[in-house]
C-alpha positions as CSV (number, residue, x, y, z in Angstrom):
1,X,0.0,0.0,0.0
2,X,1.9,2.9,-1.3
3,X,-0.5,5.7,-2.5
4,X,-3.5,7.6,-0.9
5,X,-5.6,6.1,-3.8
6,X,-4.8,2.7,-2.4
7,X,-6.2,3.8,1.0
8,X,-9.4,5.1,-0.4
9,X,-9.9,1.8,-2.4
10,X,-9.8,-0.1,1.0
11,X,-13.3,-0.8,2.4
12,X,-14.1,1.2,5.6
13,X,-11.1,3.5,5.5
14,X,-13.2,6.4,4.2
15,X,-15.9,6.2,6.9
16,X,-13.3,5.9,9.5
17,X,-11.5,9.0,8.2
18,X,-14.7,11.0,8.2
19,X,-15.5,9.9,11.7
20,X,-12.2,11.0,12.9
21,X,-12.4,14.3,11.0
22,X,-15.9,15.0,12.5
23,X,-14.8,14.7,16.0
24,X,-11.7,16.7,15.3
25,X,-13.8,19.4,13.8
26,X,-16.1,19.4,16.8
27,X,-13.1,19.8,19.3
28,X,-11.5,22.5,17.1
29,X,-14.8,24.5,17.1
30,X,-15.8,24.0,20.7
31,X,-12.3,24.0,22.5
32,X,-11.3,27.5,21.9
33,X,-14.9,28.7,22.5
34,X,-14.7,27.0,26.0
35,X,-11.3,28.4,26.7
36,X,-12.5,32.0,25.7
37,X,-15.5,31.6,28.0
38,X,-13.6,30.5,30.9
39,X,-10.9,33.2,30.4
40,X,-13.7,35.9,30.1
41,X,-15.2,34.7,33.3
42,X,-12.1,34.1,35.4
43,X,-9.1,36.0,33.8
44,X,-6.9,33.0,34.7
45,X,-4.4,31.7,32.1
46,X,-4.3,28.5,34.2
47,X,-8.0,27.8,34.0
48,X,-8.2,28.9,30.4
49,X,-5.4,26.4,29.4
50,X,-7.1,23.6,31.4
51,X,-10.4,24.4,29.8
52,X,-8.7,23.6,26.4
53,X,-6.6,20.7,27.5
54,X,-8.0,19.6,30.9
55,X,-9.9,16.7,29.6
56,X,-6.5,15.3,28.5
57,X,-5.6,15.1,32.2
58,X,-8.6,12.8,32.8
59,X,-7.0,10.4,30.3
60,X,-4.9,9.0,33.1
61,X,-8.0,7.8,35.0
62,X,-9.3,6.1,31.9
63,X,-5.8,4.7,30.9
64,X,-5.6,2.9,34.2
65,X,-9.1,1.6,34.5
66,X,-10.8,1.5,30.9
67,X,-8.1,1.1,28.4
68,X,-8.6,-2.7,28.0
69,X,-11.8,-2.0,26.4
70,X,-10.0,-0.8,23.3
71,X,-9.5,-4.4,22.1
72,X,-12.6,-5.8,23.9
73,X,-15.3,-3.6,22.5
74,X,-16.9,-3.7,19.0
75,X,-15.3,-0.7,17.3
76,X,-18.4,0.6,15.6
77,X,-20.5,0.5,18.8
78,X,-17.6,2.1,20.7
79,X,-17.0,4.9,18.3
80,X,-20.6,5.7,17.8
81,X,-21.4,5.7,21.6
82,X,-18.5,7.8,22.6
83,X,-19.4,10.3,19.9
84,X,-22.9,10.7,21.2
85,X,-21.7,11.1,24.8
86,X,-19.3,14.0,23.6
87,X,-22.3,15.6,21.8
88,X,-24.2,15.5,25.2
89,X,-21.3,16.9,27.2
90,X,-20.5,19.6,24.8
91,X,-24.1,20.8,24.8
92,X,-24.2,20.7,28.5
93,X,-21.2,23.0,28.8
94,X,-23.2,25.6,26.9
95,X,-25.9,26.0,29.5
96,X,-26.2,29.5,30.6
97,X,-25.1,30.1,34.3
98,X,-23.3,26.7,34.5
99,X,-20.7,27.2,37.3
100,X,-17.0,26.9,36.4
101,X,-16.6,23.9,38.6
102,X,-19.4,22.1,36.8
103,X,-17.8,22.8,33.4
104,X,-14.6,21.2,34.6
105,X,-16.5,18.3,36.1
106,X,-18.1,17.6,32.6
107,X,-14.5,17.9,31.1
108,X,-13.3,15.4,33.6
109,X,-16.1,12.9,32.7
110,X,-15.6,13.4,28.9
111,X,-11.7,12.9,29.2
112,X,-12.2,9.7,31.3
113,X,-14.8,8.3,28.7
114,X,-12.6,9.2,25.8
115,X,-9.5,7.4,27.0
116,X,-10.2,4.0,25.1
117,X,-11.3,5.8,21.8
118,X,-7.8,6.4,20.5
119,X,-7.0,2.7,20.9
120,X,-10.4,1.7,19.3
121,X,-9.9,4.0,16.3
122,X,-6.1,3.2,15.6
123,X,-6.5,-0.4,16.3
124,X,-9.4,-0.5,13.8
125,X,-7.1,1.4,11.4
126,X,-4.3,-1.1,11.9
127,X,-6.9,-3.9,11.3
128,X,-8.5,-2.3,8.2
129,X,-5.1,-1.5,6.5
130,X,-2.7,-4.0,7.9
131,X,0.7,-3.0,9.4
132,X,2.3,-2.2,6.0
133,X,-0.3,0.4,5.4
134,X,-0.6,1.9,8.9
135,X,1.9,4.8,8.7
136,X,0.5,6.0,5.4
137,X,-3.1,5.7,6.7
138,X,-2.1,7.3,10.1
139,X,-0.5,10.1,8.2
140,X,-3.6,10.7,6.1
141,X,-5.7,10.7,9.3
142,X,-3.3,13.3,10.7
143,X,-3.5,15.4,7.6
144,X,-7.2,15.2,7.7
145,X,-7.0,16.4,11.3
146,X,-4.6,19.2,10.4
147,X,-6.8,20.5,7.7
148,X,-10.0,20.1,9.8
149,X,-8.4,22.0,12.7
150,X,-7.4,24.8,10.4
151,X,-10.9,25.2,9.1
152,X,-12.4,24.4,12.6
153,X,-10.4,27.1,14.3
154,X,-11.2,29.6,11.6
155,X,-14.9,28.8,11.7
156,X,-14.8,28.6,15.5
157,X,-13.3,32.2,15.7
158,X,-16.1,33.5,13.4
159,X,-18.8,31.7,15.3
160,X,-17.5,33.0,18.8
161,X,-17.9,36.5,17.4
162,X,-21.1,36.0,15.5
163,X,-23.0,33.5,18.0
164,X,-21.1,33.8,21.2
165,X,-19.0,31.1,22.8
166,X,-22.1,29.2,24.0
167,X,-23.5,29.1,20.6
168,X,-20.2,27.9,19.3
169,X,-20.3,25.1,21.9
170,X,-23.7,24.1,20.5
171,X,-22.2,23.8,16.9
172,X,-19.5,21.7,18.2
173,X,-22.2,19.3,19.8
174,X,-23.9,19.1,16.4
175,X,-20.6,18.1,14.8
176,X,-20.2,15.3,17.2
177,X,-23.6,14.0,16.3
178,X,-22.8,14.0,12.7
179,X,-19.6,11.9,13.6
180,X,-21.6,9.4,15.4
181,X,-24.0,9.0,12.5
182,X,-21.1,8.4,10.0
183,X,-19.6,5.8,12.4
184,X,-22.9,4.0,12.7
185,X,-23.8,3.9,9.0
186,X,-20.4,3.9,7.4
187,X,-18.4,1.2,9.4
188,X,-19.2,-2.5,9.3
189,X,-20.0,-4.6,12.4
190,X,-16.8,-6.2,13.6
191,X,-16.0,-8.4,16.7
192,X,-13.6,-7.2,19.3
193,X,-10.0,-7.9,18.6
194,X,-9.6,-9.8,21.9
195,X,-11.6,-12.0,24.0
196,X,-12.8,-11.5,27.5
197,X,-14.5,-8.6,29.3
198,X,-12.8,-5.1,29.8
199,X,-11.8,-4.6,33.5
200,X,-9.4,-2.4,35.4
201,X,-7.3,-5.4,36.5
202,X,-6.8,-6.4,32.8
203,X,-6.0,-2.8,31.8
204,X,-3.3,-2.8,34.6
205,X,-1.7,-6.0,33.5
206,X,-1.5,-5.0,29.8
207,X,-0.1,-1.6,30.7
208,X,2.6,-3.1,32.9
209,X,3.4,-5.7,30.2
210,X,3.7,-2.9,27.5
211,X,5.8,-0.8,29.7
212,X,8.1,-3.6,31.0
213,X,9.9,-3.7,27.7
214,X,12.8,-1.0,27.7
215,X,12.6,-0.2,24.1
216,X,8.8,0.2,24.2
217,X,9.1,2.3,27.2
218,X,11.6,4.7,25.8
219,X,9.2,5.1,22.7
220,X,6.3,5.9,24.9
221,X,8.1,8.6,26.7
222,X,9.4,10.1,23.4
223,X,5.8,10.1,22.2
224,X,4.3,11.6,25.5
225,X,6.6,14.2,27.1
226,X,8.1,16.5,24.5
227,X,4.7,16.6,22.6
228,X,2.8,17.3,25.9
229,X,5.2,20.1,26.9
230,X,4.7,21.9,23.6
231,X,0.9,21.6,23.7
232,X,1.4,23.5,27.1
233,X,2.9,26.3,25.0
234,X,-0.1,26.2,22.7
235,X,-2.5,26.4,25.6
236,X,-1.2,29.8,26.4
237,X,-2.1,31.3,22.9
238,X,-5.3,32.9,24.4
239,X,-3.6,34.7,27.2
240,X,-0.6,35.5,25.1
241,X,-2.5,37.0,22.1
242,X,-6.2,37.1,22.7
243,X,-7.0,38.8,19.3
244,X,-4.7,36.4,17.3
245,X,-5.2,33.2,19.3
246,X,-7.4,31.7,16.6
247,X,-4.8,32.4,13.9
248,X,-2.0,30.8,16.0
249,X,-4.2,27.6,16.6
250,X,-4.8,27.6,12.8
251,X,-1.2,27.8,11.8
252,X,-0.2,25.2,14.3
253,X,-2.5,22.8,12.5
254,X,-1.1,23.9,9.2
255,X,2.5,23.1,10.2
256,X,1.3,19.8,11.6
257,X,-0.4,19.0,8.2
258,X,2.8,20.0,6.3
259,X,4.9,17.6,8.4
260,X,2.5,14.8,8.1
261,X,2.4,15.1,4.4
262,X,6.2,15.2,4.1
263,X,6.8,12.1,6.4
264,X,3.7,10.1,5.5
265,X,4.1,10.4,1.6
266,X,7.6,11.6,0.5
267,X,10.2,10.6,3.1
268,X,11.9,7.2,2.1
269,X,11.8,4.4,4.6
270,X,15.6,4.4,5.1
271,X,15.6,7.9,6.4
272,X,12.7,7.5,8.9
273,X,14.9,6.0,11.7
274,X,17.1,9.0,11.7
275,X,14.5,11.8,11.7
276,X,12.7,11.2,15.1
277,X,15.0,13.2,17.3
278,X,15.6,16.1,14.9
279,X,11.8,16.4,14.5
280,X,11.2,16.4,18.3
281,X,13.9,19.1,18.6
282,X,12.2,21.1,15.8
283,X,8.9,20.8,17.8
284,X,10.3,22.9,20.7
285,X,13.2,25.1,19.4
286,X,11.1,27.8,17.8
287,X,9.1,28.5,21.0
288,X,12.2,29.8,22.6
289,X,11.6,32.9,20.5
290,X,8.5,33.8,22.6
291,X,10.8,34.9,25.5
292,X,11.3,38.0,23.4
293,X,7.5,38.4,22.9
294,X,7.7,38.5,19.1
295,X,5.3,40.4,16.9
296,X,2.3,38.6,15.5
297,X,3.9,37.8,12.1
298,X,7.1,36.3,13.7
299,X,5.1,34.4,16.2
300,X,3.1,32.9,13.4
301,X,6.2,31.8,11.6
302,X,7.7,30.2,14.6
303,X,4.4,28.3,15.4
304,X,4.2,27.0,12.0
305,X,7.9,25.8,11.9
306,X,7.6,24.2,15.3
307,X,4.3,22.3,14.3
308,X,6.2,20.5,11.6
309,X,7.9,18.5,14.3
310,X,4.7,16.9,15.2
311,X,5.4,14.5,12.4
312,X,7.9,12.7,14.8
313,X,4.8,11.0,16.3
314,X,4.3,9.1,13.0
315,X,7.9,7.6,13.0
316,X,7.7,6.7,16.8
317,X,4.2,5.1,16.4
318,X,5.8,2.9,13.5
319,X,8.5,1.8,15.8
320,X,5.9,1.1,18.5
321,X,3.9,-1.1,16.1
322,X,7.2,-3.0,15.3
323,X,7.5,-3.8,19.0
324,X,4.0,-4.9,19.7
325,X,2.2,-8.2,18.9
326,X,-0.9,-7.9,16.6
327,X,-3.5,-8.8,19.3
328,X,-2.4,-5.9,21.5
329,X,-2.1,-3.1,19.0
330,X,-5.3,-1.5,20.1
331,X,-4.3,-1.4,23.8
332,X,-0.8,-0.3,22.8
333,X,-2.1,2.7,20.7
334,X,-4.6,3.5,23.2
335,X,-2.0,3.7,25.8
336,X,0.0,6.0,23.5
337,X,-3.0,8.2,22.8
338,X,-4.1,8.4,26.6
339,X,-0.6,9.0,27.7
340,X,0.0,11.6,25.2
341,X,-3.3,13.4,26.0
342,X,-2.5,13.1,29.7
343,X,0.9,14.7,29.1
344,X,-0.8,17.5,27.1
345,X,-3.0,18.2,30.1
346,X,0.0,18.1,32.5
347,X,1.9,20.4,29.9
348,X,-1.1,22.9,29.9
349,X,-1.2,22.9,33.7
350,X,2.5,23.5,34.1
351,X,2.7,26.1,31.5
352,X,-0.4,27.8,32.9
353,X,0.9,27.7,36.5
354,X,4.2,29.3,35.3
355,X,2.3,31.9,33.4
356,X,0.3,32.7,36.5
357,X,3.5,33.7,38.3
358,X,5.6,35.1,35.3
359,X,3.9,35.8,32.0
360,X,2.6,33.7,29.2
361,X,5.6,34.4,26.9
362,X,8.1,33.4,29.7
363,X,6.1,30.3,30.5
364,X,6.2,29.3,26.7
365,X,10.0,29.8,26.5
366,X,10.6,27.7,29.8
367,X,8.2,24.9,28.8
368,X,10.0,24.6,25.3
369,X,13.3,24.4,27.1
370,X,12.0,21.5,29.1
371,X,10.8,19.7,26.0
372,X,14.3,20.2,24.5
373,X,15.9,18.7,27.4
374,X,13.8,15.7,27.5
375,X,14.3,15.0,23.9
376,X,18.0,15.3,24.2
377,X,18.0,12.9,27.1
378,X,16.1,10.4,25.3
379,X,17.9,10.6,22.0
380,X,20.8,8.3,22.9
381,X,18.7,5.4,24.2
382,X,16.4,5.7,21.2
383,X,19.2,5.6,18.8
384,X,20.8,2.4,20.6
385,X,17.3,0.7,20.6
């Protein structure tokens, strides 16, 4: 499987792509609207960042209790049901007068429920395409997510102005409903990939087994920590530049899209093993510029360049799949997705806490420095592995 045409000729790939794109669009539209709403009510960079990425912190709860469901639930039912729950939760956040603590309670619940979804989705992708086509298919899913985020952030910014943040949240709920309908009607009924019932005990056993391997453990750390810290930088876009935050979110998605196209389609296989660490370094280095509070055009250029580095995730996921047996791919990819999102929430919390005591620009530069340090520390063991 070498071309994108091969992917679209594969049954079920297109509805899976559309389901993923629908949920990405819903999050792109509703996330900044919620962050804007919370920042307007509290004036807190920390709470604004947590409103954007706080659900990611809840992934750690699901990752330790629900993740075994990734291989033990029928994929179509799981994707449809979680999209419906996200539609309900997003609509609830738009209720006027809802206290801030209640908004975060809903976010916590949604984040916990979402923890197996990445494993279900990417395990199904690996099943539909086989391992040989996984990287190309995942790159196209990422490209779709990038393009959808660009449009979603742009549309969300217009809707926040035209409808209000609460009206924009309702639009996000509708997009979640559309995603649920596509999953239900477009995907075929498949049995779970593994036997047995999901349980917290099974989740723990599989997590321990996956992390007991040194090479796998290092890949997980490289997937989780540098990425999560840079998302902490992005969580400060609203307090850093309230009038230009939508543009910064959009160009970050544009940079990610460009990197995924280059790695997924044009970079030869023989080069892939060498590019993981340089791309992780690229992900963080341009954010050091924010210590100087650059003007909007220079800030946009730095964000675009940095976001190309997100393509390192594709290379690291390919290595993770090479280290994982077929029957555990859903759980392994779910652990990757949950751990990555958890670290994104941690990064947002850390960056927001630093910004509370310094400034958004200083916090962004310090968080980027931490990301660079982690990448450099992992580069030697990854290369030897």
